[in-house]
C-alpha positions as CSV (number, residue, x, y, z in Angstrom):
1,X,88.4,106.8,72.1
2,X,91.8,106.1,73.7
3,X,93.8,103.0,72.8
4,X,93.4,101.6,76.3
5,X,89.6,102.1,76.1
6,X,89.5,100.5,72.7
7,X,91.5,97.6,74.0
8,X,89.1,97.2,77.0
9,X,86.1,97.4,74.7
10,X,87.5,94.7,72.5
11,X,88.3,92.5,75.4
12,X,84.7,93.0,76.7
13,X,83.4,92.0,73.3
14,X,85.5,88.8,73.3
15,X,84.0,87.8,76.7
16,X,87.3,87.9,78.5
17,X,86.0,89.6,81.6
18,X,83.3,87.0,82.2
19,X,86.0,84.4,82.4
20,X,88.0,86.5,84.8
21,X,85.0,87.2,87.0
22,X,84.8,83.4,87.6
23,X,88.4,83.6,88.9
24,X,89.0,87.0,90.4
25,X,87.4,87.7,93.8
26,X,86.7,91.1,95.1
27,X,87.7,91.4,98.8
28,X,86.3,93.5,101.5
29,X,89.1,96.0,100.8
30,X,87.7,96.5,97.3
31,X,90.7,94.9,95.6
32,X,90.3,92.0,93.2
33,X,92.4,88.9,94.0
34,X,93.3,85.8,92.1
35,X,92.8,82.6,94.0
36,X,96.4,81.6,93.3
37,X,98.0,84.8,94.7
38,X,100.4,84.3,97.5
39,X,99.0,84.0,101.0
40,X,101.7,85.5,103.2
41,X,102.7,86.7,106.7
42,X,104.1,89.7,104.8
43,X,107.7,89.1,105.6
44,X,109.5,89.7,102.2
45,X,112.6,87.8,103.1
46,X,110.6,84.7,103.9
47,X,108.4,85.2,100.8
48,X,111.5,85.5,98.5
49,X,113.1,82.4,100.0
50,X,109.9,80.4,99.7
51,X,109.4,81.5,96.0
52,X,113.0,80.5,95.2
53,X,112.7,77.2,97.0
54,X,109.7,76.5,94.7
55,X,111.6,77.6,91.6
56,X,109.7,80.8,91.3
57,X,110.4,84.6,91.5
58,X,108.7,87.1,93.9
59,X,106.7,90.0,92.5
60,X,104.7,92.5,94.5
61,X,101.5,93.8,92.9
62,X,100.4,97.2,94.2
63,X,96.7,98.0,93.8
64,X,94.1,100.5,95.1
65,X,90.4,100.3,95.5
66,X,88.6,101.9,92.6
67,X,91.7,101.9,90.3
68,X,90.2,101.0,86.9
69,X,93.5,99.7,85.5
70,X,94.0,97.5,88.6
71,X,90.7,96.0,87.9
72,X,91.6,95.6,84.2
73,X,94.7,93.5,85.1
74,X,92.3,91.0,86.7
75,X,89.5,91.1,84.2
76,X,91.6,91.2,81.1
77,X,95.2,90.2,81.7
78,X,94.8,87.4,84.3
79,X,91.7,86.3,82.4
80,X,94.0,85.4,79.5
81,X,94.7,81.8,80.2
82,X,98.2,81.8,78.6
83,X,99.2,84.9,80.6
84,X,97.9,83.7,83.9
85,X,99.3,80.1,83.4
86,X,102.7,81.5,82.5
87,X,102.8,83.8,85.6
88,X,101.4,81.2,88.0
89,X,104.1,78.7,87.0
90,X,107.0,81.1,87.5
91,X,106.0,83.7,90.1
92,X,104.6,84.1,93.5
93,X,102.5,87.3,93.4
94,X,102.1,89.2,96.7
95,X,99.3,91.7,96.4
96,X,99.6,94.9,98.6
97,X,97.2,97.7,99.1
98,X,98.6,101.2,98.2
99,X,96.9,102.7,101.2
100,X,96.7,99.6,103.3
101,X,97.5,99.2,107.0
102,X,98.8,95.6,107.2
103,X,102.3,95.4,108.5
104,X,105.0,94.3,106.0
105,X,108.5,93.3,107.0
106,X,111.0,94.6,104.5
107,X,114.2,92.8,103.5
108,X,116.2,95.0,105.9
109,X,113.9,93.9,108.8
110,X,112.0,97.2,109.0
111,X,108.3,96.7,109.6
112,X,106.0,99.3,108.0
113,X,102.3,99.6,107.0
114,X,101.6,98.8,103.4
115,X,101.2,102.6,102.9
116,X,104.6,103.2,104.6
117,X,106.2,100.5,102.5
118,X,104.9,102.0,99.3
119,X,106.3,105.4,100.3
120,X,109.7,103.8,101.2
121,X,109.9,102.3,97.8
122,X,108.6,105.3,95.9
123,X,105.4,103.6,94.7
124,X,103.3,106.5,93.6
125,X,100.7,104.9,91.2
126,X,98.7,101.8,90.8
127,X,98.9,99.3,89.4
128,X,102.6,98.9,89.9
129,X,104.6,95.6,90.0
130,X,107.9,95.2,91.7
131,X,110.1,92.3,90.6
132,X,112.8,91.2,93.0
133,X,115.9,89.1,92.3
134,X,115.9,85.4,93.1
135,X,118.6,85.8,95.8
136,X,118.3,88.1,98.8
137,X,121.9,88.0,100.0
138,X,122.6,91.7,99.4
139,X,119.1,93.2,99.3
140,X,119.2,94.6,102.9
141,X,122.3,96.6,102.1
142,X,120.9,98.3,99.1
143,X,118.6,101.4,99.0
144,X,115.0,100.3,98.5
145,X,114.6,101.1,94.8
146,X,117.9,99.4,94.0
147,X,116.5,96.1,95.4
148,X,114.2,95.6,92.4
149,X,115.3,94.1,89.1
150,X,112.3,95.8,87.4
151,X,109.3,97.9,88.1
152,X,106.2,97.8,85.9
153,X,104.1,100.9,86.2
154,X,100.6,101.2,84.9
155,X,98.5,98.9,82.7
156,X,99.8,97.0,79.7
157,X,98.0,94.6,77.4
158,X,98.2,90.8,78.2
159,X,100.9,90.0,75.6
160,X,103.3,92.6,76.7
161,X,102.4,91.9,80.3
162,X,103.3,88.2,79.9
163,X,106.5,89.1,78.1
164,X,107.5,91.4,80.8
165,X,107.2,88.6,83.3
166,X,109.2,86.4,80.9
167,X,111.9,89.2,80.9
168,X,112.3,88.7,84.6
169,X,111.9,84.9,84.7
170,X,114.6,84.5,82.1
171,X,116.8,87.1,83.9
172,X,117.1,89.0,80.6
173,X,117.6,92.1,82.6
174,X,121.2,90.9,83.2
175,X,121.9,91.3,79.4
176,X,119.4,93.8,78.0
177,X,116.7,96.4,78.9
178,X,113.0,95.7,78.7
179,X,112.3,97.8,75.6
180,X,114.9,96.0,73.5
181,X,113.7,92.6,74.9
182,X,110.1,93.4,74.0
183,X,111.2,94.3,70.4
184,X,113.2,91.1,70.0
185,X,111.5,88.4,67.9
186,X,113.2,85.7,70.0
187,X,111.6,87.0,73.1
188,X,108.2,86.9,71.4
189,X,108.6,83.2,70.8
190,X,109.9,82.4,74.3
191,X,107.6,84.6,76.4
Protein backbone atom coordinates (compact mmCIF):
# COMPACT_ATOMS: atom_id res chain seq x y z
CA UNK A 1 0.00 0.00 0.00
CA UNK A 2 1.40 3.42 -0.97
CA UNK A 3 2.25 6.03 1.64
CA UNK A 4 -0.53 8.31 0.40
CA UNK A 5 -3.07 5.52 0.61
CA UNK A 6 -1.91 4.60 4.11
CA UNK A 7 -2.23 8.24 5.11
CA UNK A 8 -5.74 8.43 3.69
CA UNK A 9 -6.72 5.17 5.38
CA UNK A 10 -5.40 6.54 8.69
CA UNK A 11 -7.28 9.79 8.21
CA UNK A 12 -10.48 7.90 7.46
CA UNK A 13 -10.01 5.84 10.63
CA UNK A 14 -9.62 9.03 12.65
CA UNK A 15 -12.90 10.37 11.34
CA UNK A 16 -11.42 13.42 9.63
CA UNK A 17 -13.43 13.08 6.43
CA UNK A 18 -16.77 13.12 8.24
CA UNK A 19 -15.79 16.46 9.75
CA UNK A 20 -14.87 17.76 6.32
CA UNK A 21 -18.06 16.54 4.72
CA UNK A 22 -19.93 18.87 7.04
CA UNK A 23 -17.82 21.73 5.64
CA UNK A 24 -16.96 20.87 2.05
CA UNK A 25 -19.75 21.16 -0.48
CA UNK A 26 -19.65 19.41 -3.84
CA UNK A 27 -20.82 21.75 -6.60
CA UNK A 28 -22.55 21.02 -9.88
CA UNK A 29 -19.13 21.01 -11.55
CA UNK A 30 -18.07 18.06 -9.37
CA UNK A 31 -15.53 20.09 -7.37
CA UNK A 32 -15.59 20.27 -3.59
CA UNK A 33 -15.65 23.80 -2.17
CA UNK A 34 -15.09 25.19 1.26
CA UNK A 35 -17.70 27.74 2.35
CA UNK A 36 -14.92 30.22 3.11
CA UNK A 37 -13.35 30.15 -0.38
CA UNK A 38 -13.22 33.46 -2.22
CA UNK A 39 -16.31 34.46 -4.17
CA UNK A 40 -14.89 36.41 -7.08
CA UNK A 41 -15.60 38.14 -10.39
CA UNK A 42 -12.39 36.34 -11.49
CA UNK A 43 -10.30 39.48 -11.98
CA UNK A 44 -6.96 38.55 -10.43
CA UNK A 45 -5.76 42.13 -9.97
CA UNK A 46 -8.92 42.97 -8.03
CA UNK A 47 -8.67 39.75 -6.02
CA UNK A 48 -5.03 40.39 -5.12
CA UNK A 49 -5.77 43.97 -4.03
CA UNK A 50 -8.76 42.86 -1.95
CA UNK A 51 -6.71 40.14 -0.27
CA UNK A 52 -3.92 42.62 0.51
CA UNK A 53 -6.41 45.17 1.84
CA UNK A 54 -7.64 42.50 4.27
CA UNK A 55 -4.10 41.56 5.34
CA UNK A 56 -4.16 38.33 3.35
CA UNK A 57 -2.42 36.72 0.39
CA UNK A 58 -4.00 35.38 -2.79
CA UNK A 59 -3.69 31.71 -3.72
CA UNK A 60 -5.29 29.95 -6.69
CA UNK A 61 -6.29 26.33 -6.14
CA UNK A 62 -6.62 24.31 -9.36
CA UNK A 63 -8.86 21.26 -9.22
CA UNK A 64 -10.58 18.81 -11.56
CA UNK A 65 -13.73 16.75 -11.22
CA UNK A 66 -12.85 13.19 -10.27
CA UNK A 67 -9.32 14.07 -9.08
CA UNK A 68 -8.83 11.91 -5.95
CA UNK A 69 -6.12 14.13 -4.48
CA UNK A 70 -8.24 17.25 -5.00
CA UNK A 71 -10.96 15.59 -2.97
CA UNK A 72 -8.39 14.60 -0.36
CA UNK A 73 -7.35 18.24 0.13
CA UNK A 74 -10.92 18.94 1.21
CA UNK A 75 -11.69 15.77 3.13
CA UNK A 76 -8.35 15.56 4.95
CA UNK A 77 -6.34 18.81 4.82
CA UNK A 78 -9.11 21.36 5.14
CA UNK A 79 -10.84 19.05 7.65
CA UNK A 80 -7.86 19.59 9.95
CA UNK A 81 -9.02 22.51 12.07
CA UNK A 82 -5.53 23.94 12.69
CA UNK A 83 -4.74 23.82 8.98
CA UNK A 84 -7.98 25.38 7.74
CA UNK A 85 -7.96 28.05 10.46
CA UNK A 86 -4.39 29.03 9.68
CA UNK A 87 -5.13 29.29 5.96
CA UNK A 88 -8.47 31.11 6.36
CA UNK A 89 -6.87 33.79 8.52
CA UNK A 90 -4.02 34.48 6.08
CA UNK A 91 -5.22 33.67 2.55
CA UNK A 92 -8.00 34.22 0.09
CA UNK A 93 -8.32 30.99 -1.88
CA UNK A 94 -9.67 31.27 -5.41
CA UNK A 95 -10.69 27.87 -6.73
CA UNK A 96 -10.46 27.33 -10.49
CA UNK A 97 -11.49 24.37 -12.62
CA UNK A 98 -8.64 22.94 -14.70
CA UNK A 99 -11.00 22.43 -17.66
CA UNK A 100 -13.44 25.20 -16.77
CA UNK A 101 -14.97 27.76 -19.10
CA UNK A 102 -15.51 30.72 -16.78
CA UNK A 103 -13.63 33.82 -17.91
CA UNK A 104 -10.65 34.89 -15.81
CA UNK A 105 -8.92 38.27 -16.20
CA UNK A 106 -5.19 37.90 -15.67
CA UNK A 107 -2.89 40.50 -14.09
CA UNK A 108 -1.95 41.72 -17.58
CA UNK A 109 -5.61 42.34 -18.50
CA UNK A 110 -5.93 39.31 -20.78
CA UNK A 111 -9.24 37.46 -20.41
CA UNK A 112 -9.17 33.70 -20.88
CA UNK A 113 -11.24 30.68 -19.96
CA UNK A 114 -10.10 28.83 -16.85
CA UNK A 115 -8.69 26.15 -19.18
CA UNK A 116 -6.84 28.78 -21.23
CA UNK A 117 -5.54 30.41 -18.06
CA UNK A 118 -4.22 27.03 -16.86
CA UNK A 119 -2.44 26.55 -20.20
CA UNK A 120 -0.97 30.08 -20.08
CA UNK A 121 0.54 29.39 -16.65
CA UNK A 122 1.65 25.84 -17.40
CA UNK A 123 -0.73 24.17 -14.95
CA UNK A 124 -0.62 20.54 -16.05
CA UNK A 125 -1.85 18.62 -13.02
CA UNK A 126 -4.31 18.85 -10.18
CA UNK A 127 -4.32 19.75 -7.45
CA UNK A 128 -1.98 22.68 -7.96
CA UNK A 129 -1.81 25.85 -5.90
CA UNK A 130 -0.35 29.10 -7.19
CA UNK A 131 0.78 31.63 -4.59
CA UNK A 132 1.12 35.24 -5.69
CA UNK A 133 3.03 38.13 -4.10
CA UNK A 134 1.23 40.67 -1.96
CA UNK A 135 1.96 43.50 -4.42
CA UNK A 136 0.91 43.49 -8.04
CA UNK A 137 2.96 46.47 -9.28
CA UNK A 138 5.23 44.48 -11.63
CA UNK A 139 3.18 41.34 -12.22
CA UNK A 140 1.77 42.38 -15.61
CA UNK A 141 5.31 42.89 -16.96
CA UNK A 142 6.55 39.41 -15.99
CA UNK A 143 6.06 36.14 -17.87
CA UNK A 144 3.15 34.20 -16.29
CA UNK A 145 5.16 31.61 -14.34
CA UNK A 146 7.45 34.30 -12.92
CA UNK A 147 4.44 36.02 -11.34
CA UNK A 148 4.15 33.32 -8.69
CA UNK A 149 6.19 33.22 -5.51
CA UNK A 150 5.52 29.47 -5.19
CA UNK A 151 3.61 26.67 -6.85
CA UNK A 152 2.56 23.59 -4.92
CA UNK A 153 1.91 20.57 -7.13
CA UNK A 154 0.07 17.50 -5.96
CA UNK A 155 -1.18 16.39 -2.61
CA UNK A 156 0.77 16.85 0.62
CA UNK A 157 -0.28 15.89 4.16
CA UNK A 158 -1.95 18.55 6.38
CA UNK A 159 1.15 19.48 8.43
CA UNK A 160 3.36 20.10 5.38
CA UNK A 161 0.40 21.73 3.61
CA UNK A 162 -0.06 24.23 6.46
CA UNK A 163 3.68 24.87 6.71
CA UNK A 164 3.81 25.56 2.97
CA UNK A 165 1.15 28.23 3.44
CA UNK A 166 3.23 29.58 6.36
CA UNK A 167 6.27 29.76 4.05
CA UNK A 168 4.32 32.13 1.81
CA UNK A 169 2.56 34.06 4.60
CA UNK A 170 5.90 34.79 6.26
CA UNK A 171 7.55 35.66 2.93
CA UNK A 172 10.21 33.07 3.75
CA UNK A 173 10.73 32.64 -0.02
CA UNK A 174 12.66 35.94 0.12
CA UNK A 175 15.41 34.28 2.20
CA UNK A 176 15.25 30.50 1.65
CA UNK A 177 13.68 27.74 -0.42
CA UNK A 178 10.69 25.66 0.60
CA UNK A 179 12.63 22.44 1.26
CA UNK A 180 15.06 24.12 3.68
CA UNK A 181 12.16 25.94 5.35
CA UNK A 182 10.23 22.71 5.89
CA UNK A 183 13.31 21.09 7.48
CA UNK A 184 13.80 24.03 9.83
CA UNK A 185 12.74 23.43 13.46
CA UNK A 186 11.86 27.15 13.77
CA UNK A 187 9.42 26.89 10.88
CA UNK A 188 7.76 23.90 12.52
CA UNK A 189 7.03 26.00 15.60
CA UNK A 190 5.79 29.05 13.63
CA UNK A 191 3.75 27.28 10.91
